[in-house]
C-alpha beads as a LAMMPS data file, in Angstrom:
LAMMPS data file: protein, C-alpha beads

207 atoms
206 bonds

1 atom types
1 bond types

-500.0 500.0 xlo xhi
-500.0 500.0 ylo yhi
-500.0 500.0 zlo zhi

Masses

1 110.0

Atoms # bond

1 1 1 -198.515 -222.213 -2.893
2 1 1 -201.269 -220.077 -4.364
3 1 1 -203.285 -221.543 -7.211
4 1 1 -202.395 -218.635 -9.499
5 1 1 -198.686 -219.146 -8.854
6 1 1 -198.943 -222.885 -9.526
7 1 1 -200.835 -222.201 -12.759
8 1 1 -198.140 -219.781 -13.921
9 1 1 -195.449 -222.377 -13.277
10 1 1 -197.340 -225.056 -15.195
11 1 1 -197.860 -222.728 -18.150
12 1 1 -194.156 -221.869 -18.165
13 1 1 -193.218 -225.553 -18.149
14 1 1 -195.538 -226.281 -21.074
15 1 1 -194.164 -223.359 -23.078
16 1 1 -190.567 -224.357 -22.407
17 1 1 -191.080 -228.008 -23.319
18 1 1 -193.371 -227.537 -26.315
19 1 1 -190.554 -227.372 -28.899
20 1 1 -189.374 -230.790 -27.691
21 1 1 -192.685 -232.478 -28.447
22 1 1 -191.706 -233.840 -31.841
23 1 1 -193.703 -236.623 -33.461
24 1 1 -191.125 -239.018 -34.866
25 1 1 -191.475 -241.033 -38.056
26 1 1 -193.120 -244.446 -37.858
27 1 1 -193.227 -247.316 -40.337
28 1 1 -196.391 -247.096 -42.390
29 1 1 -196.719 -243.364 -41.854
30 1 1 -195.670 -240.361 -43.918
31 1 1 -191.980 -239.552 -43.698
32 1 1 -191.459 -236.158 -42.022
33 1 1 -190.289 -233.562 -44.497
34 1 1 -187.008 -231.747 -43.972
35 1 1 -184.595 -229.376 -45.640
36 1 1 -180.869 -229.687 -45.050
37 1 1 -177.572 -228.437 -46.371
38 1 1 -175.255 -231.068 -47.818
39 1 1 -171.488 -231.130 -47.523
40 1 1 -171.305 -230.004 -51.160
41 1 1 -173.110 -226.790 -50.203
42 1 1 -176.365 -227.669 -51.946
43 1 1 -179.736 -227.730 -50.233
44 1 1 -181.796 -230.916 -50.233
45 1 1 -185.546 -230.935 -49.584
46 1 1 -187.020 -234.394 -49.004
47 1 1 -190.361 -233.513 -50.607
48 1 1 -188.578 -232.776 -53.886
49 1 1 -187.799 -236.495 -54.193
50 1 1 -191.400 -237.661 -54.000
51 1 1 -191.828 -240.305 -56.691
52 1 1 -188.520 -241.981 -55.857
53 1 1 -187.329 -244.369 -53.201
54 1 1 -185.181 -242.656 -50.591
55 1 1 -182.711 -244.207 -48.146
56 1 1 -181.586 -242.349 -45.018
57 1 1 -178.332 -243.572 -43.482
58 1 1 -177.237 -242.196 -40.095
59 1 1 -173.481 -241.845 -40.024
60 1 1 -170.674 -241.277 -37.517
61 1 1 -167.176 -241.758 -38.907
62 1 1 -165.752 -242.392 -35.418
63 1 1 -168.076 -245.298 -34.681
64 1 1 -166.605 -248.805 -35.125
65 1 1 -170.002 -250.165 -36.233
66 1 1 -170.056 -247.615 -39.041
67 1 1 -166.404 -248.370 -39.729
68 1 1 -167.281 -252.030 -40.237
69 1 1 -169.496 -251.178 -43.192
70 1 1 -167.172 -248.561 -44.708
71 1 1 -163.815 -250.290 -44.238
72 1 1 -165.266 -253.412 -45.828
73 1 1 -166.752 -251.392 -48.684
74 1 1 -170.220 -252.714 -47.871
75 1 1 -171.892 -249.335 -47.465
76 1 1 -170.302 -247.966 -50.609
77 1 1 -171.488 -251.000 -52.583
78 1 1 -175.021 -250.459 -51.351
79 1 1 -174.892 -246.764 -52.209
80 1 1 -173.659 -247.436 -55.744
81 1 1 -176.027 -250.361 -56.279
82 1 1 -179.156 -248.450 -55.332
83 1 1 -178.359 -244.989 -56.650
84 1 1 -177.655 -246.836 -59.902
85 1 1 -181.304 -247.897 -59.772
86 1 1 -182.499 -244.321 -59.281
87 1 1 -182.796 -244.527 -55.496
88 1 1 -181.915 -241.348 -53.585
89 1 1 -179.425 -242.050 -50.801
90 1 1 -178.820 -239.499 -48.060
91 1 1 -176.046 -240.011 -45.542
92 1 1 -177.031 -237.985 -42.465
93 1 1 -174.619 -236.766 -39.796
94 1 1 -176.459 -235.718 -36.638
95 1 1 -173.418 -235.433 -34.365
96 1 1 -173.246 -232.112 -32.505
97 1 1 -170.128 -229.909 -32.534
98 1 1 -167.558 -231.316 -30.132
99 1 1 -169.110 -234.787 -30.235
100 1 1 -167.800 -237.966 -31.868
101 1 1 -168.552 -237.955 -35.578
102 1 1 -169.055 -234.212 -35.979
103 1 1 -167.507 -232.931 -39.191
104 1 1 -167.379 -229.733 -41.155
105 1 1 -168.457 -229.756 -44.781
106 1 1 -164.869 -229.905 -46.031
107 1 1 -163.997 -232.725 -43.626
108 1 1 -166.964 -234.754 -44.811
109 1 1 -166.062 -234.168 -48.455
110 1 1 -162.530 -235.421 -47.736
111 1 1 -163.976 -238.493 -46.013
112 1 1 -166.320 -239.258 -48.902
113 1 1 -163.443 -239.061 -51.354
114 1 1 -161.127 -241.155 -49.187
115 1 1 -163.727 -243.899 -48.686
116 1 1 -165.003 -243.661 -52.277
117 1 1 -168.490 -243.310 -50.877
118 1 1 -171.312 -242.568 -53.279
119 1 1 -174.426 -241.247 -51.547
120 1 1 -176.641 -238.799 -53.397
121 1 1 -175.559 -236.310 -50.744
122 1 1 -174.186 -236.172 -47.206
123 1 1 -176.498 -234.012 -45.118
124 1 1 -175.146 -232.075 -42.144
125 1 1 -177.512 -232.089 -39.151
126 1 1 -175.488 -230.681 -36.216
127 1 1 -178.618 -229.544 -34.353
128 1 1 -180.053 -233.057 -34.528
129 1 1 -183.315 -231.808 -36.024
130 1 1 -183.542 -234.495 -38.711
131 1 1 -182.338 -237.168 -36.343
132 1 1 -185.099 -236.378 -33.883
133 1 1 -187.698 -236.270 -36.666
134 1 1 -186.838 -239.891 -37.398
135 1 1 -186.052 -240.899 -33.821
136 1 1 -182.599 -241.990 -34.970
137 1 1 -180.906 -243.778 -32.088
138 1 1 -177.749 -245.247 -33.575
139 1 1 -175.195 -244.940 -36.320
140 1 1 -175.724 -246.711 -38.584
141 1 1 -179.499 -246.609 -38.598
142 1 1 -181.354 -247.005 -41.859
143 1 1 -184.707 -245.706 -43.065
144 1 1 -186.325 -246.509 -46.408
145 1 1 -189.072 -244.286 -47.832
146 1 1 -191.219 -245.299 -50.788
147 1 1 -192.191 -243.086 -53.760
148 1 1 -195.436 -242.130 -52.009
149 1 1 -193.421 -240.671 -49.141
150 1 1 -194.218 -243.428 -46.641
151 1 1 -191.640 -245.039 -44.346
152 1 1 -191.453 -248.732 -45.278
153 1 1 -188.373 -249.731 -43.262
154 1 1 -186.653 -248.436 -40.132
155 1 1 -183.874 -250.088 -38.168
156 1 1 -180.579 -251.911 -38.497
157 1 1 -178.660 -252.312 -41.717
158 1 1 -178.468 -256.079 -41.173
159 1 1 -178.845 -258.868 -38.629
160 1 1 -175.211 -258.966 -37.460
161 1 1 -174.842 -256.381 -34.644
162 1 1 -171.058 -256.635 -34.368
163 1 1 -167.968 -254.749 -35.511
164 1 1 -166.555 -257.864 -37.188
165 1 1 -166.050 -257.289 -40.917
166 1 1 -166.248 -261.019 -41.599
167 1 1 -169.916 -261.037 -40.522
168 1 1 -171.037 -259.055 -43.545
169 1 1 -170.838 -261.882 -46.081
170 1 1 -173.394 -264.012 -44.246
171 1 1 -175.632 -261.200 -43.044
172 1 1 -179.242 -260.567 -44.020
173 1 1 -179.252 -257.010 -45.315
174 1 1 -182.569 -255.423 -44.403
175 1 1 -182.115 -252.429 -46.706
176 1 1 -181.634 -254.667 -49.730
177 1 1 -184.649 -256.748 -48.762
178 1 1 -186.917 -253.753 -48.242
179 1 1 -186.008 -252.154 -51.560
180 1 1 -186.124 -255.387 -53.557
181 1 1 -189.493 -256.427 -52.126
182 1 1 -191.052 -252.974 -52.483
183 1 1 -189.825 -252.528 -56.049
184 1 1 -191.299 -255.923 -56.930
185 1 1 -194.672 -254.738 -55.664
186 1 1 -194.498 -256.935 -52.584
187 1 1 -195.027 -256.088 -48.942
188 1 1 -191.819 -255.536 -46.985
189 1 1 -191.569 -258.641 -44.830
190 1 1 -189.347 -257.081 -42.159
191 1 1 -190.404 -253.432 -41.918
192 1 1 -188.728 -252.677 -38.593
193 1 1 -185.797 -254.000 -36.608
194 1 1 -183.819 -252.854 -33.600
195 1 1 -180.968 -250.631 -34.808
196 1 1 -177.449 -251.281 -33.572
197 1 1 -174.311 -249.180 -33.409
198 1 1 -173.104 -246.108 -31.540
199 1 1 -175.677 -243.792 -30.033
200 1 1 -176.337 -240.663 -32.096
201 1 1 -174.350 -237.839 -30.513
202 1 1 -177.061 -235.219 -30.218
203 1 1 -176.530 -231.817 -28.579
204 1 1 -176.719 -232.320 -24.828
205 1 1 -176.136 -236.063 -24.999
206 1 1 -173.913 -237.539 -22.293
207 1 1 -171.506 -239.215 -24.705

Bonds

1 1 1 2
2 1 2 3
3 1 3 4
4 1 4 5
5 1 5 6
6 1 6 7
7 1 7 8
8 1 8 9
9 1 9 10
10 1 10 11
11 1 11 12
12 1 12 13
13 1 13 14
14 1 14 15
15 1 15 16
16 1 16 17
17 1 17 18
18 1 18 19
19 1 19 20
20 1 20 21
21 1 21 22
22 1 22 23
23 1 23 24
24 1 24 25
25 1 25 26
26 1 26 27
27 1 27 28
28 1 28 29
29 1 29 30
30 1 30 31
31 1 31 32
32 1 32 33
33 1 33 34
34 1 34 35
35 1 35 36
36 1 36 37
37 1 37 38
38 1 38 39
39 1 39 40
40 1 40 41
41 1 41 42
42 1 42 43
43 1 43 44
44 1 44 45
45 1 45 46
46 1 46 47
47 1 47 48
48 1 48 49
49 1 49 50
50 1 50 51
51 1 51 52
52 1 52 53
53 1 53 54
54 1 54 55
55 1 55 56
56 1 56 57
57 1 57 58
58 1 58 59
59 1 59 60
60 1 60 61
61 1 61 62
62 1 62 63
63 1 63 64
64 1 64 65
65 1 65 66
66 1 66 67
67 1 67 68
68 1 68 69
69 1 69 70
70 1 70 71
71 1 71 72
72 1 72 73
73 1 73 74
74 1 74 75
75 1 75 76
76 1 76 77
77 1 77 78
78 1 78 79
79 1 79 80
80 1 80 81
81 1 81 82
82 1 82 83
83 1 83 84
84 1 84 85
85 1 85 86
86 1 86 87
87 1 87 88
88 1 88 89
89 1 89 90
90 1 90 91
91 1 91 92
92 1 92 93
93 1 93 94
94 1 94 95
95 1 95 96
96 1 96 97
97 1 97 98
98 1 98 99
99 1 99 100
100 1 100 101
101 1 101 102
102 1 102 103
103 1 103 104
104 1 104 105
105 1 105 106
106 1 106 107
107 1 107 108
108 1 108 109
109 1 109 110
110 1 110 111
111 1 111 112
112 1 112 113
113 1 113 114
114 1 114 115
115 1 115 116
116 1 116 117
117 1 117 118
118 1 118 119
119 1 119 120
120 1 120 121
121 1 121 122
122 1 122 123
123 1 123 124
124 1 124 125
125 1 125 126
126 1 126 127
127 1 127 128
128 1 128 129
129 1 129 130
130 1 130 131
131 1 131 132
132 1 132 133
133 1 133 134
134 1 134 135
135 1 135 136
136 1 136 137
137 1 137 138
138 1 138 139
139 1 139 140
140 1 140 141
141 1 141 142
142 1 142 143
143 1 143 144
144 1 144 145
145 1 145 146
146 1 146 147
147 1 147 148
148 1 148 149
149 1 149 150
150 1 150 151
151 1 151 152
152 1 152 153
153 1 153 154
154 1 154 155
155 1 155 156
156 1 156 157
157 1 157 158
158 1 158 159
159 1 159 160
160 1 160 161
161 1 161 162
162 1 162 163
163 1 163 164
164 1 164 165
165 1 165 166
166 1 166 167
167 1 167 168
168 1 168 169
169 1 169 170
170 1 170 171
171 1 171 172
172 1 172 173
173 1 173 174
174 1 174 175
175 1 175 176
176 1 176 177
177 1 177 178
178 1 178 179
179 1 179 180
180 1 180 181
181 1 181 182
182 1 182 183
183 1 183 184
184 1 184 185
185 1 185 186
186 1 186 187
187 1 187 188
188 1 188 189
189 1 189 190
190 1 190 191
191 1 191 192
192 1 192 193
193 1 193 194
194 1 194 195
195 1 195 196
196 1 196 197
197 1 197 198
198 1 198 199
199 1 199 200
200 1 200 201
201 1 201 202
202 1 202 203
203 1 203 204
204 1 204 205
205 1 205 206
206 1 206 207
């Protein structure tokens, strides 16, 4: 193969793959900014909430691990507890059309009402753009951002990676810990854990 031909192929590969080279969020680093449309039709821009704590919750209503926290009322309690303390809570749905967990805006609004959920907003991310920005791997996966816009927690909701509702009572809730410690001016003792749940159903994913 001629050198010029090989060079052209390499250039083409770089150009085609460049959009995929996304630097994901990391604990201790600035949270990537994003703009998304919520199920209520309003637009949410993360940067607009600088000065407040923000929780990102990856959601898939067909996932039994998510179901554990909604059927028990655990997730709703967390949402109400922390939004009541001026924390912004975004539920994020990164399932692609045709994949488990994908919903239209009206379907998500019906779900929120049925489950009496109380996030600040449910953000629709069918392209997976936000999910990839935060390297979200599972639903649920939780991210906590401090008022300075820095990620201070990323990982599982708690230390009980099961679908058993009875586990919740004795679980260590990492979201509660991160927010309580940070608000008290303390360092978050467990800033990262391995998330558990169903894989996020991105466009092109096998499942």
